[in-house]
C-alpha positions in Angstrom: 42.7 -50.3 -58.6 44.6 -47.1 -58.4 43.0 -45.1 -55.7 44.2 -42.7 -53.0 43.0 -44.3 -49.8 43.1 -43.0 -46.2 43.2 -45.4 -43.3 42.4 -44.0 -39.9 44.3 -45.7 -37.0 47.2 -48.0 -36.9 46.0 -51.1 -35.0 46.1 -54.6 -36.3 43.0 -54.2 -38.5 44.2 -50.9 -40.0 47.7 -52.2 -40.7 46.2 -55.4 -42.3 43.7 -53.4 -44.5 46.5 -51.0 -45.5 48.7 -53.9 -46.6 46.0 -55.6 -48.7 44.9 -52.3 -50.3 48.5 -51.3 -51.2 49.1 -54.7 -52.7 46.2 -54.1 -55.0 47.9 -51.0 -56.4 46.5 -48.2 -54.3 48.3 -45.3 -52.7 47.6 -45.8 -49.0 48.3 -43.5 -46.1 47.6 -44.3 -42.4 46.8 -41.5 -40.0 47.4 -42.4 -36.3 46.5 -40.0 -33.5 49.1 -41.2 -31.1 52.9 -40.7 -31.4 53.5 -44.5 -31.9 51.7 -47.0 -34.0 49.9 -50.2 -32.9 46.6 -48.9 -31.4 45.8 -51.0 -28.4 49.0 -53.0 -29.0 51.5 -50.3 -28.3 54.6 -50.8 -26.2 55.6 -49.1 -22.9 59.3 -48.8 -22.1 60.8 -47.5 -18.9 64.1 -47.9 -17.0 65.2 -50.8 -19.1 61.8 -52.6 -18.8 59.4 -53.2 -21.7 55.7 -54.0 -21.6 53.0 -54.8 -24.2 50.4 -52.3 -23.3 47.5 -54.3 -24.8 47.4 -57.9 -26.1 49.9 -60.4 -24.6 48.5 -63.7 -25.8 49.6 -65.1 -29.2 47.0 -67.7 -30.3 45.8 -69.1 -33.6 49.3 -68.9 -35.2 47.9 -70.0 -38.6 46.0 -66.7 -39.0 49.3 -64.8 -38.8 51.0 -67.2 -41.2 48.1 -66.9 -43.6 48.3 -63.1 -43.4 52.0 -62.9 -44.3 51.6 -65.7 -46.9 49.2 -63.5 -48.8 52.2 -61.3 -49.5 54.6 -64.0 -50.3 56.2 -63.8 -46.9 56.5 -65.9 -43.7 56.2 -65.0 -40.1 59.8 -66.0 -39.7 60.8 -63.3 -42.2 59.9 -60.7 -39.5 59.9 -62.2 -36.0 60.8 -65.3 -34.1 58.1 -67.4 -32.4 58.5 -69.7 -29.4 55.9 -72.1 -28.2 55.4 -71.7 -24.4 55.9 -74.7 -22.2 54.0 -74.6 -20.0 51.3 -72.6 -21.9 50.1 -71.1 -18.6 49.4 -71.7 -14.9 46.1 -71.3 -13.1 45.8 -70.7 -9.4 42.7 -71.7 -7.5 41.4 -71.2 -3.9 43.7 -72.7 -1.3 46.8 -72.0 -3.5 46.1 -75.0 -5.7 47.9 -74.6 -9.0 47.0 -76.4 -12.3 49.7 -76.2 -15.0 48.5 -76.3 -18.6 51.2 -78.0 -20.7 52.1 -77.3 -24.3 50.4 -80.4 -25.8 47.0 -82.1 -25.5 48.2 -85.5 -24.2 50.0 -83.9 -21.2 46.9 -81.7 -20.6 44.7 -84.8 -20.7 47.0 -86.5 -18.1 46.6 -83.4 -15.9 42.8 -83.5 -16.2 42.7 -87.2 -15.4 44.6 -86.7 -12.2 42.1 -84.1 -11.1 38.9 -85.9 -12.3 39.1 -89.6 -13.2 37.6 -90.2 -16.6 38.0 -86.7 -17.8 40.9 -87.4 -20.2 38.6 -89.3 -22.5 36.0 -86.5 -22.3 38.7 -83.9 -23.0 39.9 -85.7 -26.1 36.4 -86.0 -27.4 35.6 -82.3 -26.6 38.8 -81.0 -28.3 38.1 -83.1 -31.4 34.7 -81.5 -31.8 36.4 -78.1 -31.0 38.9 -78.8 -33.8 36.1 -79.5 -36.3 34.4 -76.3 -35.3 37.7 -74.5 -35.7 38.1 -75.7 -39.2 34.6 -74.6 -40.1 35.0 -71.2 -38.4 38.3 -70.4 -39.9 37.8 -71.9 -43.4 34.1 -71.0 -43.9 32.9 -68.3 -41.6 35.3 -65.7 -40.2 36.5 -64.4 -43.6 32.9 -63.4 -44.6 31.9 -59.7 -44.8 28.9 -59.9 -42.5 26.4 -58.9 -45.2 23.8 -61.6 -44.8 22.6 -64.4 -42.5 23.2 -66.8 -45.5 27.0 -66.5 -44.9 26.4 -68.7 -41.9 24.3 -71.2 -43.7 26.4 -74.1 -44.9 25.9 -77.9 -44.6 28.4 -77.9 -41.7 26.7 -75.1 -39.7 23.3 -76.5 -40.4 24.5 -79.8 -38.9 25.6 -77.9 -35.8 22.7 -75.5 -35.5 22.1 -76.6 -31.9 25.5 -75.3 -30.9 24.4 -71.8 -31.8 21.6 -72.0 -29.3 23.4 -73.8 -26.5 26.3 -72.3 -24.6 29.9 -73.1 -23.8 29.0 -73.2 -20.1 26.3 -75.9 -20.7 28.4 -77.9 -23.0 31.4 -78.0 -20.6 29.3 -78.8 -17.6 27.7 -81.8 -19.4 31.1 -83.4 -19.7 33.1 -82.3 -16.6 32.2 -82.0 -12.9 35.3 -80.6 -11.3 35.0 -76.8 -11.0 38.7 -76.2 -11.7 38.5 -78.1 -15.0 35.3 -76.2 -15.9 36.9 -72.9 -15.2 39.9 -73.8 -17.3 37.7 -74.8 -20.2 35.5 -71.7 -19.9 38.5 -69.4 -19.8 39.3 -69.2 -23.6 36.0 -67.7 -24.6 36.7 -64.8 -22.3 38.8 -63.6 -25.2 35.5 -63.2 -27.1 34.3 -60.7 -24.6 31.3 -62.5 -23.1 30.3 -64.8 -20.2 30.6 -68.5 -21.0 26.9 -68.8 -20.1 26.1 -66.3 -23.0 28.6 -67.6 -25.6 27.3 -70.2 -28.2 28.9 -73.6 -27.7 30.1 -73.5 -31.3 32.8 -71.1 -30.0 34.4 -74.2 -28.4 36.9 -73.7 -31.3 38.7 -71.4 -28.9 39.4 -74.5 -26.8 41.2 -76.0 -29.8 43.1 -72.8 -30.2 44.2 -73.2 -26.6 44.9 -76.9 -26.1 45.3 -78.0 -29.8 47.4 -75.1 -31.3 49.1 -73.9 -28.1 50.2 -70.6 -26.7 53.1 -68.8 -28.4 55.4 -65.9 -27.7 56.9 -63.7 -30.4 60.4 -62.5 -29.3 60.1 -59.0 -28.0 56.4 -59.4 -27.6 53.2 -58.6 -29.4 54.7 -55.2 -30.5 57.1 -57.2 -32.6 54.0 -58.2 -34.7 53.0 -54.6 -35.0 56.5 -53.7 -36.2 56.4 -56.6 -38.6 53.1 -55.5 -40.2 54.3 -51.9 -40.3 57.5 -53.0 -42.1 55.5 -55.0 -44.6 53.1 -52.1 -45.1 56.1 -49.8 -45.9 57.6 -52.4 -48.2 54.2 -52.2 -50.1 54.4 -48.4 -50.3 52.2 -47.5 -47.4 52.9 -44.1 -45.7 52.3 -43.9 -42.0 51.7 -40.6 -40.3 51.8 -40.5 -36.5 50.6 -37.6 -34.2 47.9 -37.1 -36.8 44.6 -36.7 -34.9 41.7 -37.0 -37.4 39.0 -34.5 -36.4 36.5 -35.1 -39.2 35.6 -37.4 -42.1 34.8 -35.0 -45.0 31.7 -35.8 -46.9 30.5 -34.1 -50.1 27.4 -35.2 -52.0 27.0 -38.1 -49.7 30.5 -39.4 -50.6 33.6 -39.5 -48.3 36.3 -37.3 -50.0 38.9 -37.1 -47.2 39.6 -36.1 -43.7 40.5 -33.1 -41.5 43.6 -33.9 -39.6 45.7 -31.4 -37.5 43.8 -28.5 -39.0 44.6 -29.7 -42.6 42.2 -31.2 -45.1 43.5 -34.3 -46.9 41.5 -35.5 -49.9 41.2 -39.1 -51.0 39.1 -41.4 -53.1 38.2 -43.7 -50.1 38.3 -43.6 -46.3 38.7 -46.7 -44.2 38.4 -46.2 -40.4 40.0 -48.7 -38.1 39.4 -46.4 -35.1 36.7 -47.2 -32.6 33.5 -47.6 -34.7 31.4 -45.3 -32.4 34.1 -42.6 -32.5 34.5 -43.0 -36.3 30.8 -42.1 -36.7 31.2 -39.1 -34.4 33.7 -37.8 -37.1 30.6 -37.6 -39.4 27.8 -35.0 -39.3 24.9 -36.6 -37.6 22.8 -37.2 -40.7 25.6 -39.5 -42.1 25.8 -41.8 -39.0 24.3 -45.2 -39.3 23.9 -46.0 -35.6 22.3 -43.8 -32.9 23.5 -43.3 -29.4 20.6 -45.5 -28.3 21.9 -48.3 -30.6 25.4 -48.3 -29.0 24.0 -48.0 -25.5 22.0 -51.2 -26.0 24.9 -53.2 -27.3 26.7 -55.7 -25.1 30.3 -54.6 -24.9 33.2 -56.7 -24.0 35.0 -55.7 -20.7 37.3 -52.9 -20.1 40.4 -53.5 -18.0 42.4 -52.1 -15.2 46.1 -52.8 -16.0 49.3 -52.4 -14.1 52.7 -52.4 -15.6 55.2 -53.2 -12.8 59.0 -53.3 -12.7 60.4 -55.6 -9.9 64.0 -55.5 -8.7 64.1 -59.3 -8.3 62.7 -62.4 -10.1 59.2 -63.4 -9.0 58.9 -67.0 -8.0 56.1 -69.6 -8.5 54.6 -67.9 -11.6 54.8 -68.6 -15.3 54.9 -66.3 -18.4 51.1 -66.4 -18.3 49.4 -66.9 -14.9 45.7 -66.8 -14.1 44.5 -66.1 -10.6 41.1 -67.8 -10.3 41.3 -68.0 -6.5 38.0 -66.1 -6.1 34.5 -67.1 -7.4 34.0 -66.5 -11.1 30.3 -65.8 -11.1 30.1 -62.8 -8.9 32.9 -61.1 -10.8 31.2 -61.9 -14.1 28.0 -60.4 -12.9 29.8 -57.3 -11.8 31.2 -56.9 -15.3 28.2 -57.7 -17.4 25.1 -57.3 -15.2 25.4 -54.9 -12.3 28.4 -53.1 -13.9 30.2 -52.1 -10.7 33.8 -52.4 -9.5 34.4 -56.0 -8.4 34.6 -56.9 -4.7 36.9 -60.0 -5.2 38.3 -59.8 -8.8 39.9 -62.6 -10.7 43.0 -61.3 -12.4 45.6 -62.3 -15.0 49.4 -61.7 -14.8 52.0 -61.8 -17.5 55.7 -62.2 -16.7 57.2 -62.1 -20.2 60.7 -61.7 -18.7 60.4 -65.4 -17.6 60.7 -66.2 -21.3 62.4 -63.3 -23.0 65.3 -61.3 -21.5 64.2 -58.3 -23.7 61.5 -57.3 -21.2 63.6 -56.7 -18.1 67.2 -56.0 -17.0 69.1 -59.0 -15.7 67.9 -60.3 -12.3 64.7 -58.2 -12.5 61.1 -59.0 -13.6 58.6 -57.2 -15.8 54.9 -57.9 -14.9 51.6 -56.9 -16.3 48.5 -57.4 -14.2 45.0 -57.2 -15.7 41.6 -57.1 -13.9 38.6 -57.3 -16.3 36.0 -54.7 -15.4 32.8 -53.3 -16.8 33.2 -50.4 -19.4 32.1 -47.0 -18.3 33.1 -47.3 -14.6 34.3 -44.3 -12.5 38.1 -44.3 -12.9 40.2 -42.5 -10.2 43.8 -42.8 -8.9 42.4 -43.8 -5.5 40.5 -46.7 -7.1 43.5 -47.8 -9.1 45.7 -47.8 -6.0 43.2 -49.8 -4.0 43.1 -52.5 -6.6 46.9 -52.5 -7.0 47.2 -53.3 -3.3 44.6 -56.0 -3.6 46.6 -57.7 -6.4 49.9 -57.5 -4.6 48.4 -58.9 -1.4 46.9 -61.8 -3.3 50.1 -62.3 -5.3 52.2 -62.5 -2.1 49.7 -64.8 -0.4 49.2 -67.2 -3.3 52.8 -67.4 -4.5 54.1 -67.3 -0.9 56.7 -64.6 -1.3 57.1 -60.9 -0.4 57.1 -58.6 -3.4 55.8 -55.2 -2.3 59.2 -53.9 -1.2 60.6 -55.0 -4.6 58.4 -52.7 -6.7 60.7 -50.3 -8.6 57.8 -48.5 -10.4 54.2 -49.1 -11.4 52.2 -47.5 -14.2 48.4 -48.0 -14.5 46.0 -48.0 -17.4 42.2 -48.0 -17.2 38.9 -46.6 -18.6 40.0 -43.0 -18.8 43.1 -44.0 -20.8 41.2 -46.2 -23.2 39.0 -43.2 -23.9 41.9 -40.7 -24.2 44.2 -42.8 -26.3 41.8 -44.8 -28.4 38.5 -42.8 -28.3 37.1 -46.1 -27.0 33.3 -46.2 -26.4 32.9 -46.2 -22.6 36.5 -47.1 -22.3 36.0 -50.7 -23.5 39.1 -52.7 -24.2 37.9 -55.5 -26.5 35.0 -54.2 -28.6 31.6 -55.8 -28.9 31.0 -59.1 -27.1 30.6 -62.1 -29.4 27.2 -63.3 -28.3 24.6 -64.8 -30.6 22.7 -61.5 -31.2 26.0 -59.8 -32.1 27.5 -62.4 -34.4 28.5 -62.0 -38.1 25.8 -60.1 -40.0 24.4 -58.7 -36.7 27.5 -56.7 -36.0 28.0 -53.1 -37.3 28.6 -53.1 -41.0 32.0 -52.7 -42.7 30.5 -50.4 -45.4 28.5 -47.3 -44.6 25.0 -47.3 -45.9 24.8 -43.5 -45.8 28.1 -42.4 -47.2 29.7 -43.7 -50.3 33.4 -44.7 -50.2 33.4 -45.0 -46.4 34.4 -48.3 -44.8 35.1 -49.6 -41.3 37.4 -52.3 -39.9 38.3 -53.5 -36.4 37.0 -55.3 -33.4 33.6 -53.6 -33.4 32.7 -55.0 -36.8 33.3 -58.5 -38.3 34.5 -60.9 -37.3 34.9 -59.7 -33.7 37.4 -59.0 -30.8 40.9 -60.3 -30.6 44.2 -60.0 -32.5 43.6 -62.7 -35.2 40.1 -61.5 -35.9 41.5 -58.0 -36.3 43.9 -59.2 -39.0 41.0 -60.9 -40.7 38.8 -57.8 -40.4 41.5 -55.9 -42.4 41.4 -58.5 -45.1 37.6 -58.6 -45.3 37.2 -54.8 -45.7 40.0 -54.7 -48.3 38.4 -57.5 -50.3 35.1 -55.7 -50.3 36.7 -52.5 -51.5 38.7 -54.2 -54.2 35.7 -56.1 -55.5 33.5 -53.0 -55.5 36.0 -50.8 -57.3 37.2 -53.4 -59.7 33.8 -54.2 -61.1 
């Protein structure tokens, strides 16, 4: 191939696609609307503090290794990884804390102390999850989502029942203690759906958690963005920032370029890694594959209310990753997915990366990110944000038994309106489409336009789904489809 290719957006999927397409001999230019790259994974820096604006969890390290290996590189060529020990803490009602260690045997010991007999069940469950992980990663997630037959293999046929049962049912068959159930249901929240709606085959996320562990790249997830951008530039990719694409130019039903900052840039191919719904808004209506009704009926993963906080002291009784499950899960889940209202008693997640990495905060101080999952499309005002910030600080003080309010140097918030403004995100969603059975694989929006030649899509609204590792894979999938099509 020797084509001129435009890639819209600079998130993980776009950077991945750009690298593969450049490696194949194409002239690739990325156009990013914001003034920094990374999409949802940008970095916020203020007063000596640093924050990953988006993803903070580094799971499935093999996917990252596989990506760099495709270019004759290693992760260690670009950034340093550290396995977190403990992986994370979980607080429950009554200030009970469960610490998840960095290895399965230690976790099994923790489980056994809480529910006698559960260690054996856990080992069995994680072994099945490991088998599912091998099938998912080796045989499923790198498929282009063209046909149901991509899912039909001897291994998946043998597990067909797992596609019609749910994580929630499977976990509750084996474990009775509600704390253990919540810990085992937690990883599928990364897939953007309730455990009661997520096929039990997705237990492979539990292997990603307990089997492969939780990692931290020094200087955070933005270090991964910088690594991919460096690789892209080594491969000859050009990256243009502050380049807001206003239109995908179509002539004779073929994508021939873009309008950006009042200029028209021509190309042989266009790949959009921007929000899929928004990408289609860049087309005249007759060229869109999916109607507003289609998008409105889809089940979207949550949005988020985030707070980035600088504290003037170290925060006690928390780990790098800390989950606050001290309120009931079901009502909050219903408020996200069913009634779609602001939660009355939200669960929340907190990241304190300066516990691990001095880069994130000045000495003696603490950087903290707090996240409340919420329904997309909610009303978003400063008053609402302030109300929930006080809720979080009150809970943090009570649960960890320390005063912190007077130690806040600054707080910056991020919510629905920001996701829409910065990422053109549909209804301000944070994670794309939920990975439920009716939105899996070939049932997700297609990576190739059926109405416009030479127009392709990548990212978390298409295959394989939400999350950072799937986004890297999505970039590879779309590039392989392009290379195959234009090399034949």
